[in-house]
N, C-alpha and C positions, 0 to 999 in steps of 0.2 A: 502494500499499500504506500510505501514511503518512498520508493521509487514513481509512483505512479505522480505523486505530487512533485515531484523535482522534474519530472518532462516537461509538464506544461509552464513550469516556473521559467526554464531558460529561453522557453518561447517567447512571452511578455517581455522579456528583458530586451530582444532585439527589437520587438516593436515600440518600445519606448525609446531607442535612440533615434531613430528618427522622428519623434512626437518633438523633440524639444528643439529641431529646426523651425517648423510650422508655430511655435509657441510665438517666437519674436515679432511675428504677422500680425497676429489677435491682438497683440499690445498696440499696436498704431490703430488699430479700430475702435477700440474701447476712448480713445482720445477725441474721435471724431464726434460720437453720439453725445458727450459731455457740453460740447462747443454749438450743438444745435438748439436752439430754444424749442424746438418742434416738439423734443421729447418731454419737455415739462409740459 
């Protein structure tokens, strides 16, 4: 049972590496909404 848990773990770790790159893009998005008075 322990082996089954270790196998799925290494997979999500590789998927997290490509996520850090798309993170910097969403940071620029939230900055635009607060500037728009339409959201208020």
